[in-house]
C-alpha positions as CSV (number, residue, x, y, z in Angstrom):
1,M,-43.0,20.8,-29.7
2,T,-39.9,22.7,-30.9
3,T,-39.1,22.2,-34.6
4,L,-35.5,21.4,-35.6
5,S,-35.1,24.8,-37.3
6,K,-36.0,26.6,-34.1
7,R,-33.9,24.6,-31.7
8,P,-31.0,26.6,-30.2
9,K,-27.6,25.8,-31.7
10,L,-25.4,23.5,-29.7
11,A,-21.9,24.5,-28.9
12,T,-19.2,22.9,-31.2
13,E,-17.9,20.9,-28.2
14,V,-21.3,19.4,-27.6
15,R,-21.7,18.4,-31.2
16,Q,-18.2,17.0,-31.3
17,L,-18.9,14.9,-28.2
18,A,-22.1,13.7,-29.7
19,L,-20.3,12.6,-32.9
20,V,-17.6,10.8,-30.8
21,E,-20.3,9.0,-28.8
22,A,-22.1,8.0,-32.0
23,A,-18.8,6.7,-33.5
24,V,-18.1,4.6,-30.4
25,H,-21.6,3.2,-30.4
26,L,-21.6,2.3,-34.1
27,A,-18.2,0.8,-33.9
28,A,-19.5,-1.7,-31.3
29,H,-21.5,-3.3,-34.2
30,R,-19.6,-2.5,-37.3
31,A,-16.0,-2.2,-38.5
32,P,-14.9,1.4,-38.0
33,A,-13.7,1.6,-41.6
34,D,-17.2,0.9,-42.8
35,I,-18.8,3.7,-40.8
36,T,-19.4,6.8,-43.0
37,T,-19.9,10.4,-42.1
38,A,-23.4,10.0,-43.3
39,D,-23.9,7.3,-40.7
40,L,-22.6,9.6,-38.0
41,A,-24.7,12.5,-39.2
42,R,-27.8,10.3,-39.1
43,A,-27.0,9.1,-35.6
44,V,-26.9,12.6,-34.2
45,G,-29.5,14.3,-36.3
46,L,-27.2,16.4,-38.5
47,T,-26.8,16.7,-42.2
48,Q,-23.6,15.2,-43.6
49,G,-22.3,18.7,-44.5
50,A,-22.9,19.9,-40.9
51,V,-20.5,17.2,-39.6
52,F,-17.6,18.9,-41.3
53,K,-18.4,22.1,-39.5
54,H,-17.3,20.3,-36.4
55,F,-14.6,18.0,-37.7
56,K,-12.5,18.7,-40.8
57,S,-12.4,15.1,-41.8
58,K,-13.5,11.6,-41.0
59,E,-10.0,10.8,-39.7
60,A,-10.3,13.8,-37.3
61,I,-13.5,12.2,-35.8
62,W,-11.6,8.9,-35.2
63,L,-8.7,10.8,-33.7
64,A,-11.2,12.5,-31.3
65,V,-12.5,9.0,-30.5
66,L,-9.0,7.8,-29.6
67,D,-8.4,11.0,-27.5
68,W,-11.6,10.3,-25.6
69,A,-10.8,6.6,-25.2
70,T,-7.3,7.3,-24.0
71,A,-8.5,9.8,-21.4
72,E,-11.3,7.6,-20.2
73,L,-9.4,4.3,-20.2
74,M,-6.2,5.6,-18.6
75,G,-8.2,7.6,-16.0
76,R,-10.0,4.4,-15.0
77,L,-6.7,2.4,-14.9
78,H,-4.9,5.0,-12.9
79,D,-7.8,5.1,-10.4
80,A,-7.6,1.3,-10.2
81,A,-3.9,1.3,-9.6
82,Q,-3.8,3.6,-6.6
83,V,-1.4,1.8,-4.1
84,G,-0.2,4.7,-2.1
85,E,3.0,6.7,-2.2
86,G,6.1,4.5,-2.7
87,G,3.8,1.5,-2.9
88,K,2.8,1.9,0.8
89,G,-0.9,1.8,1.0
90,L,-3.9,-0.3,1.6
91,M,-3.5,-2.2,-1.7
92,H,-0.5,-4.4,-2.7
93,P,1.0,-3.7,-6.1
94,L,-0.2,-7.1,-7.4
95,E,-3.7,-6.4,-6.1
96,A,-3.5,-3.1,-7.9
97,L,-2.5,-4.9,-11.1
98,Q,-5.5,-7.1,-10.7
99,H,-7.7,-4.1,-10.4
100,V,-6.2,-2.6,-13.5
101,F,-6.9,-5.8,-15.4
102,Q,-10.5,-5.8,-14.2
103,A,-10.9,-2.1,-15.0
104,H,-9.8,-2.7,-18.6
105,V,-12.1,-5.7,-18.9
106,A,-15.0,-3.5,-17.7
107,F,-14.1,-0.8,-20.2
108,V,-14.0,-3.2,-23.1
109,A,-17.4,-4.7,-22.1
110,G,-18.9,-1.2,-22.0
111,Y,-17.3,0.1,-25.1
112,P,-16.5,-2.8,-27.5
113,G,-16.1,-0.3,-30.4
114,V,-12.9,1.0,-29.0
115,P,-10.8,-2.2,-29.4
116,R,-12.2,-2.6,-32.9
117,L,-10.7,0.7,-33.8
118,V,-7.4,-0.1,-32.0
119,F,-7.0,-3.4,-33.8
120,Q,-7.9,-1.9,-37.1
121,E,-5.3,0.8,-36.8
122,L,-2.5,-1.5,-35.7
123,Q,-2.9,-3.5,-38.9
124,H,-1.8,-0.6,-41.0
125,G,1.7,-1.1,-42.4
126,Q,2.2,2.6,-42.9
127,E,2.4,5.2,-40.1
128,T,-0.8,7.3,-39.8
129,A,-2.0,9.8,-37.2
130,L,-4.5,7.3,-35.9
131,K,-1.9,4.5,-35.6
132,T,0.4,6.9,-33.8
133,S,-2.4,7.8,-31.4
134,V,-3.0,4.1,-30.7
135,C,0.7,3.5,-30.1
136,Q,0.8,6.4,-27.6
137,L,-2.1,4.8,-25.7
138,M,-0.4,1.5,-25.6
139,A,2.8,3.1,-24.4
140,Q,1.0,4.8,-21.5
141,Y,-0.7,1.6,-20.6
142,R,2.6,-0.4,-20.7
143,D,4.3,2.2,-18.5
144,L,1.6,1.9,-15.9
145,V,1.8,-1.9,-15.8
146,L,5.6,-1.7,-15.6
147,S,5.5,0.7,-12.7
148,L,3.2,-1.7,-10.7
149,L,5.5,-4.7,-11.6
150,K,8.5,-2.8,-10.4
151,L,6.8,-2.0,-7.1
152,A,5.9,-5.7,-6.7
153,D,9.5,-6.7,-7.5
154,Q,10.9,-4.3,-5.0
155,Q,8.7,-5.8,-2.4
156,G,9.9,-9.3,-3.2
157,A,6.5,-10.4,-4.5
158,L,7.6,-11.7,-7.9
159,A,9.4,-15.0,-8.7
160,H,13.2,-14.6,-8.7
161,G,14.5,-13.5,-12.1
162,T,11.2,-12.3,-13.5
163,H,11.9,-10.2,-16.6
164,L,9.6,-7.2,-16.0
165,P,9.2,-6.0,-19.6
166,S,8.3,-9.5,-20.6
167,A,5.8,-9.7,-17.8
168,A,4.2,-6.4,-19.0
169,V,3.9,-7.8,-22.5
170,M,2.3,-11.0,-21.1
171,F,-0.2,-8.8,-19.1
172,L,-1.2,-6.7,-22.2
173,G,-1.3,-9.9,-24.3
174,A,-3.7,-11.5,-21.9
175,V,-6.1,-8.6,-22.0
176,Q,-5.8,-8.4,-25.8
177,G,-6.4,-12.1,-26.1
178,L,-9.6,-11.8,-24.1
179,V,-10.7,-8.9,-26.2
180,M,-10.1,-10.8,-29.4
181,Q,-12.1,-13.8,-28.1
182,A,-15.0,-11.5,-27.1
183,M,-15.0,-10.0,-30.6
184,L,-15.0,-13.3,-32.3
185,S,-17.8,-14.6,-30.1
186,G,-19.9,-11.5,-30.7
187,N,-20.5,-11.2,-26.9
188,P,-18.2,-8.6,-25.3
189,Q,-19.8,-9.1,-21.9
190,A,-18.5,-12.7,-21.8
191,I,-15.0,-11.2,-21.2
192,A,-15.9,-10.6,-17.6
193,F,-16.5,-14.3,-16.9
194,Q,-13.2,-15.4,-18.5
195,A,-11.0,-12.6,-17.0
196,P,-10.5,-14.0,-13.5
197,G,-9.1,-17.3,-14.7
198,V,-6.8,-15.6,-17.2
199,F,-5.5,-13.2,-14.6
200,A,-4.9,-16.1,-12.2
201,L,-2.7,-17.8,-14.8
202,F,-0.8,-14.6,-15.4
203,L,-0.2,-14.2,-11.7
204,R,1.0,-17.8,-11.3
205,G,3.5,-17.2,-14.1
206,I,5.1,-14.2,-12.4
207,T,4.8,-15.3,-8.7
208,L,4.1,-19.0,-8.6
209,K,1.0,-18.1,-6.7
210,E,-2.7,-17.7,-7.8
211,H,-3.6,-14.8,-5.5
212,P,-2.0,-11.4,-4.7
């Protein structure tokens, strides 16, 4: 068996990814603010001092977590939202919106530590690099939802007079409400069972129908 001292050194990128994964895993069970660099070092088999060879600070680790979460979540959401050029494709914009909703729910169920970090940062009164990163993620998400709502509106699928920015806020609020309930219950997987009914209510509000 190879001893720790004789193991080949891992590239910085690999160590960084391991620390990000450890942070996401630990945040699923604890408040991110309570997770120390010692906890992260222990989770990946490093000394605490070695952690700072790969990240200059604890904040830099959480920024890397948010960068990863943004890329992973938005990648999933954009994949779910594929409706074809100009909205002409196999999937209706409202159906695409439903897929986006479901993709976000699946992401939260798989990585419950991410929303813990997001909610924690949004509570800060002052501007921080982490809060800025969270706001950028939310802006990207809102733009995606608005683009699908605009396509649906152009196709006459929304109720007359629907205010699209408000509909986007309601969509994001519905997801966030589900996430909050899942966190309170301590059962992130329960979100998947509640999501269809919540989306049906949202859809009824913007179309007066329950199905795309």
